[in-house]
Backbone as a chain_set.jsonl record, in Angstrom:
{"seq": "XXXXXXXXXXXXXXXXXXXXXXXXXXXXXXXXXXXXXXXXXXXXXXXXXXXXXXXXXXXXXXXXXXXXXXXXXXXXXXXXXXXXXXXXXXXXXXXXXXXXXXXXXXXXXXXXXXXX", "coords": {"N": [[61.078, -27.716, -34.189], [59.194, -26.941, -36.696], [58.578, -26.798, -40.278], [57.681, -25.617, -43.495], [57.062, -26.268, -46.617], [57.655, -23.618, -49.039], [57.212, -22.616, -52.817], [59.842, -24.206, -53.242], [61.821, -22.801, -50.774], [62.573, -23.137, -47.873], [61.113, -22.863, -44.9], [61.649, -22.068, -41.741], [60.165, -22.711, -37.964], [60.46, -20.795, -35.568], [58.802, -20.392, -33.708], [59.185, -21.672, -30.854], [61.434, -20.451, -29.481], [62.957, -17.767, -27.757], [62.969, -14.676, -26.858], [64.721, -12.193, -25.423], [64.738, -9.351, -22.441], [67.16, -7.503, -21.243], [67.639, -6.031, -18.694], [69.441, -3.851, -16.659], [69.749, -3.23, -13.119], [69.708, 0.024, -11.969], [69.401, 1.121, -10.209], [71.308, -0.214, -8.128], [73.519, 0.202, -8.676], [76.537, 2.279, -8.39], [75.789, 5.45, -10.639], [74.895, 8.128, -12.056], [72.938, 7.484, -13.432], [68.497, 7.711, -14.516], [66.385, 4.979, -13.901], [64.141, 5.078, -15.667], [62.807, 6.023, -18.385], [62.029, 9.622, -17.951], [58.544, 10.934, -19.167], [58.237, 13.121, -21.484], [61.174, 13.378, -21.611], [61.955, 11.629, -23.453], [63.227, 10.882, -26.237], [64.788, 10.709, -29.354], [67.713, 11.625, -28.848], [68.189, 11.641, -25.741], [68.039, 8.893, -24.789], [70.336, 7.616, -26.458], [72.061, 9.311, -25.293], [71.814, 7.877, -22.665], [71.585, 5.084, -23.704], [74.916, 5.279, -24.514], [75.824, 6.035, -22.279], [74.947, 3.916, -20.608], [77.169, 2.017, -21.904], [79.847, 2.278, -21.004], [79.603, 1.469, -18.253], [80.682, -0.57, -17.013], [79.607, -1.803, -15.181], [76.579, -2.373, -15.334], [76.223, -4.339, -17.857], [75.779, -7.259, -18.474], [77.012, -10.495, -18.356], [79.35, -13.207, -19.799], [80.332, -16.328, -20.392], [82.263, -18.529, -22.305], [81.225, -20.446, -22.261], [77.866, -20.81, -21.758], [77.398, -20.647, -24.339], [75.187, -22.626, -26.809], [74.311, -23.105, -29.176], [76.074, -21.5, -32.392], [74.537, -19.791, -35.055], [74.696, -19.732, -38.339], [74.519, -18.609, -41.415], [75.083, -19.533, -44.157], [78.123, -21.697, -45.927], [80.294, -19.517, -46.027], [79.106, -17.527, -44.56], [80.581, -19.347, -42.257], [82.966, -19.844, -42.266], [84.003, -17.321, -41.937], [83.374, -16.55, -39.815], [84.356, -18.486, -38.252], [86.849, -17.633, -38.648], [87.349, -15.215, -37.414], [86.96, -16.038, -35.416], [89.325, -16.651, -34.665], [91.41, -15.348, -35.445], [90.998, -13.298, -34.241], [91.65, -10.748, -30.791], [90.075, -12.104, -28.616], [90.485, -12.193, -25.5], [89.835, -14.883, -24.663], [90.795, -18.334, -24.259], [93.026, -20.957, -25.888], [91.337, -23.16, -26.218], [89.099, -22.201, -25.837], [88.203, -20.374, -27.206], [88.045, -22.794, -29.675], [86.724, -24.444, -28.586], [83.881, -22.574, -28.987], [84.106, -22.217, -32.314], [83.108, -24.765, -32.756], [80.772, -24.768, -31.762], [79.167, -24.108, -33.964], [76.877, -24.344, -36.06], [75.272, -24.274, -39.504], [73.043, -22.97, -41.059], [71.27, -23.165, -44.082], [72.8, -26.096, -43.763], [71.666, -27.927, -41.982], [69.251, -27.017, -42.543], [68.303, -28.609, -44.827], [68.981, -31.071, -44.657], [66.759, -31.647, -43.066]], "CA": [[61.102, -27.104, -34.902], [58.57, -27.551, -37.341], [59.19, -26.456, -41.105], [56.522, -25.509, -45.075], [58.045, -25.624, -47.581], [56.851, -22.714, -50.323], [58.35, -22.134, -53.537], [60.99, -23.76, -53.007], [62.092, -22.227, -49.968], [62.191, -23.689, -46.675], [60.908, -21.352, -43.294], [61.368, -23.123, -39.984], [59.1, -22.106, -37.538], [61.422, -20.949, -34.49], [58.471, -19.977, -32.414], [59.281, -21.768, -28.879], [62.446, -19.563, -29.169], [61.495, -17.089, -27.066], [63.909, -13.721, -26.929], [64.494, -12.049, -23.445], [65.283, -8.183, -23.224], [67.857, -7.886, -20.212], [67.605, -4.342, -17.848], [70.549, -3.824, -15.46], [69.392, -2.575, -11.755], [70.49, 0.95, -11.816], [69.196, 1.682, -8.587], [72.194, -1.109, -7.964], [74.915, 0.801, -9.393], [76.933, 3.594, -8.459], [75.26, 5.323, -11.045], [73.45, 9.077, -12.415], [71.264, 6.942, -14.635], [67.415, 7.326, -14.392], [66.09, 3.684, -14.278], [63.098, 5.15, -16.004], [63.166, 7.615, -18.725], [60.711, 10.495, -17.729], [58.475, 10.701, -20.758], [58.865, 14.133, -21.777], [62.658, 13.309, -21.969], [62.009, 9.978, -23.314], [63.432, 11.175, -27.369], [65.84, 9.828, -29.033], [68.962, 12.239, -28.338], [68.148, 11.455, -24.813], [68.129, 7.467, -25.521], [71.398, 7.45, -27.572], [72.616, 9.104, -23.859], [71.503, 6.792, -21.922], [72.367, 4.246, -24.09], [76.451, 5.394, -24.407], [76.563, 5.563, -20.297], [75.037, 2.036, -20.285], [78.146, 1.141, -22.495], [80.724, 3.164, -20.12], [79.361, 1.302, -16.681], [80.557, -1.992, -16.878], [78.368, -3.176, -13.887], [75.458, -2.823, -16.411], [76.551, -5.293, -18.543], [75.239, -8.275, -19.441], [78.524, -10.743, -18.665], [78.743, -15.38, -19.557], [80.935, -16.642, -21.114], [81.456, -19.294, -24.386], [80.612, -22.147, -21.584], [76.809, -20.664, -22.066], [76.924, -20.748, -25.611], [74.968, -23.523, -27.428], [74.699, -22.393, -31.318], [76.109, -20.544, -32.791], [73.888, -20.021, -36.065], [74.957, -18.592, -39.94], [73.625, -18.772, -42.549], [75.83, -20.602, -45.246], [78.863, -21.897, -45.575], [81.177, -18.946, -46.404], [78.936, -17.032, -43.278], [80.691, -19.951, -41.246], [84.729, -19.651, -42.423], [83.575, -15.884, -41.949], [82.966, -16.217, -38.111], [85.467, -18.845, -37.596], [88.877, -16.782, -39.129], [87.285, -14.263, -36.859], [87.118, -16.365, -33.877], [90.976, -17.675, -34.859], [92.178, -13.964, -35.392], [90.897, -11.814, -33.08], [92.788, -11.556, -29.888], [88.823, -11.985, -27.644], [90.464, -12.308, -24.283], [89.533, -15.696, -25.002], [91.987, -19.158, -24.374], [92.704, -21.014, -27.67], [90.913, -23.999, -25.885], [87.595, -21.953, -25.608], [88.14, -20.445, -29.275], [88.094, -23.988, -29.821], [84.764, -25.083, -28.431], [83.646, -21.695, -29.997], [84.249, -23.435, -32.899], [82.577, -26.45, -32.575], [79.364, -24.464, -31.531], [78.897, -23.46, -35.759], [75.811, -24.429, -37.011], [75.567, -24.066, -40.671], [71.504, -23.409, -40.867], [71.222, -24.394, -44.821], [72.915, -27.389, -43.807], [70.577, -28.127, -41.234], [67.856, -27.173, -43.639], [68.972, -29.259, -46.47], [68.462, -32.129, -43.773], [65.393, -32.087, -42.021]], "C": [[60.5, -27.445, -36.353], [59.059, -26.021, -38.934], [57.892, -26.633, -42.084], [57.66, -25.543, -45.676], [57.279, -25.414, -48.74], [57.959, -22.65, -51.365], [59.948, -23.016, -53.054], [62.093, -23.312, -51.962], [61.99, -22.891, -48.742], [61.911, -22.32, -45.679], [60.737, -22.543, -42.46], [60.879, -21.745, -38.813], [59.531, -21.578, -35.559], [60.214, -19.927, -33.49], [58.611, -20.568, -30.813], [60.549, -21.2, -29.057], [62.156, -18.412, -28.479], [62.6, -15.48, -26.409], [63.624, -12.558, -25.708], [65.927, -10.674, -23.96], [66.257, -8.184, -21.578], [67.974, -6.195, -19.241], [68.554, -4.778, -16.316], [69.568, -3.439, -13.745], [70.461, -1.478, -11.539], [70.687, 1.067, -10.522], [69.977, 0.782, -7.564], [73.215, -0.481, -7.406], [74.914, 1.603, -8.782], [77.084, 4.679, -9.808], [74.378, 7.074, -10.853], [72.848, 8.278, -13.488], [69.747, 6.984, -14.162], [67.398, 5.601, -14.819], [64.849, 3.246, -14.994], [63.215, 6.479, -16.614], [61.747, 8.456, -18.514], [59.883, 10.604, -19.322], [57.764, 11.898, -21.488], [59.961, 14.133, -22.646], [62.757, 12.065, -22.277], [62.192, 10.544, -25.508], [64.6, 10.343, -27.152], [66.965, 10.701, -28.654], [68.841, 11.682, -26.83], [68.198, 9.809, -24.674], [69.881, 7.131, -25.715], [72.383, 7.807, -25.68], [73.131, 8.455, -23.253], [72.67, 5.58, -21.856], [74.062, 4.189, -23.879], [76.902, 5.711, -22.453], [76.481, 4.15, -20.137], [76.362, 1.322, -20.123], [79.372, 1.524, -21.851], [80.751, 1.968, -18.664], [78.796, -0.087, -16.746], [79.416, -2.81, -16.138], [77.154, -3.361, -14.752], [75.883, -4.061, -16.976], [76.113, -6.782, -18.066], [76.329, -9.41, -19.336], [77.917, -12.849, -18.839], [80.012, -15.717, -21.14], [81.129, -18.194, -22.292], [80.28, -20.896, -23.471], [79.5, -22.204, -21.567], [76.256, -20.951, -23.057], [76.487, -22.111, -26.459], [74.771, -23.704, -28.249], [75.078, -21.814, -30.988], [75.786, -20.109, -34.793], [74.268, -19.12, -36.549], [74.179, -19.461, -40.654], [73.971, -19.662, -43.538], [77.08, -21.251, -44.904], [80.387, -20.638, -45.302], [80.457, -17.836, -44.753], [80.52, -17.789, -41.667], [82.265, -20.138, -41.003], [84.79, -18.463, -41.99], [84.386, -16.323, -40.576], [84.644, -17.506, -37.427], [86.96, -17.914, -37.275], [88.243, -15.533, -38.824], [87.82, -14.61, -35.657], [88.867, -16.479, -33.944], [91.601, -15.67, -34.39], [91.981, -13.078, -34.541], [90.833, -12.426, -31.779], [90.741, -10.986, -28.915], [88.996, -12.37, -26.609], [89.535, -13.733, -24.007], [90.916, -16.796, -24.935], [91.658, -20.217, -25.176], [91.32, -22.11, -27.55], [89.04, -23.376, -25.833], [87.215, -21.477, -26.944], [87.573, -22.01, -29.828], [86.148, -24.46, -30.083], [83.24, -24.035, -29.238], [82.878, -22.502, -31.344], [83.407, -24.936, -33.036], [81.347, -26.271, -32.533], [78.646, -23.829, -33.114], [77.427, -24.404, -35.956], [75.481, -23.607, -38.025], [73.706, -24.487, -41.226], [70.598, -23.603, -42.763], [71.94, -25.218, -45.349], [71.747, -28.246, -43.542], [69.93, -28.49, -41.96], [67.744, -28.214, -44.555], [68.436, -30.516, -45.523], [66.879, -32.516, -43.091], [64.189, -31.624, -43.249]], "O": [[61.161, -28.125, -37.137], [59.557, -24.904, -38.797], [57.066, -27.5, -41.803], [58.786, -25.096, -45.459], [56.571, -26.206, -49.362], [59.168, -22.629, -51.136], [60.943, -22.44, -52.612], [63.267, -23.46, -52.301], [60.843, -23.328, -48.654], [62.366, -21.178, -45.738], [60.019, -23.542, -42.476], [61.082, -20.531, -38.785], [58.933, -22.003, -34.571], [60.556, -18.999, -32.757], [58.206, -19.982, -29.809], [61.137, -21.95, -28.278], [61.003, -17.997, -28.595], [62.838, -15.556, -25.203], [62.539, -12.201, -25.25], [66.909, -10.602, -24.698], [65.865, -9.025, -20.77], [68.755, -5.369, -19.713], [68.408, -5.581, -15.394], [68.36, -3.635, -13.882], [71.612, -1.659, -11.141], [71.719, 1.11, -9.854], [69.64, 0.793, -6.38], [73.702, -0.482, -6.275], [73.862, 2.07, -8.347], [78.235, 4.9, -10.184], [73.565, 7.336, -9.967], [72.242, 8.821, -14.412], [69.589, 6.179, -13.243], [68.08, 5.055, -15.687], [64.394, 2.11, -15.132], [63.498, 7.56, -16.097], [60.632, 8.043, -18.836], [60.451, 10.407, -20.396], [56.717, 11.649, -22.085], [60.035, 14.549, -23.803], [63.475, 11.304, -21.627], [61.11, 10.52, -26.093], [65.17, 9.754, -26.234], [67.288, 10.205, -27.574], [69.848, 10.985, -26.706], [69.055, 9.838, -23.791], [70.461, 6.346, -24.965], [73.053, 6.99, -25.048], [74.329, 8.237, -23.077], [73.605, 5.198, -21.152], [74.559, 3.273, -23.223], [77.918, 5.595, -21.767], [77.339, 3.356, -19.751], [76.791, 0.588, -19.233], [80.254, 0.825, -22.349], [81.822, 1.677, -18.13], [77.695, -0.632, -16.668], [78.728, -3.814, -16.326], [76.719, -4.504, -14.89], [75.794, -4.973, -16.153], [76.39, -7.082, -16.905], [76.844, -9.47, -20.453], [76.956, -13.497, -18.425], [80.236, -15.373, -22.301], [80.203, -18.72, -22.91], [79.386, -21.694, -23.75], [79.139, -23.368, -21.394], [75.106, -21.379, -23.149], [77.454, -22.771, -26.84], [75.039, -24.878, -28.501], [74.997, -21.304, -29.87], [76.687, -20.15, -35.631], [74.387, -17.997, -36.059], [73.525, -20.499, -40.554], [73.192, -20.576, -43.81], [77.29, -21.445, -43.707], [81.314, -20.891, -44.533], [81.292, -17.452, -43.933], [81.083, -17.214, -40.735], [82.778, -20.47, -39.934], [85.889, -18.298, -41.461], [85.597, -16.4, -40.367], [85.519, -17.341, -36.577], [87.699, -17.661, -36.324], [88.37, -14.641, -39.662], [88.67, -14.04, -34.974], [89.466, -16.299, -32.884], [92.004, -15.119, -33.365], [92.748, -12.19, -34.168], [90.44, -13.53, -31.402], [90.36, -9.832, -28.719], [88.043, -13.004, -26.156], [88.602, -13.682, -23.206], [91.985, -16.403, -25.402], [90.495, -20.579, -25.35], [90.419, -22.092, -28.388], [88.036, -24.088, -25.803], [86.304, -21.895, -27.659], [86.505, -22.042, -30.439], [85.204, -24.632, -30.854], [82.183, -24.407, -29.748], [81.794, -23.071, -31.471], [83.577, -25.994, -33.643], [80.58, -27.109, -33.008], [77.631, -23.134, -33.129], [77.731, -25.589, -35.815], [75.347, -22.4, -37.821], [73.214, -25.557, -41.582], [69.471, -24.096, -42.792], [72.086, -25.441, -46.551], [71.076, -28.958, -44.289], [69.72, -29.656, -42.294], [66.6, -28.479, -44.927], [67.298, -30.895, -45.798], [66.255, -33.535, -42.796], [62.987, -31.742, -43.01]]}, "num_chains": 1, "name": "protein.A"}
């Protein structure tokens, strides 16, 4: 991570971070959804309809577990406390051990930027 200081603000460069898109293979699922939207039907209404249908199609969901998570990055201490409260208080279908594991992965960006 590179940083530069301008006007007493720290700017982190996340150039090495890659953003990926998950696209489910609809042709391998029991659905009538088309894998590609036809050009003249590609509008907000059709996209919203398809997105809603995907929400109901659990085979199309990207599934991961707490073990797949390396970091939960939050802006500051209040956000950290809010996330901890959320993880503890919500019924997330995770064990107590998994919740504690997730809490241990929280990184406060404000603190990290001060240290680097």
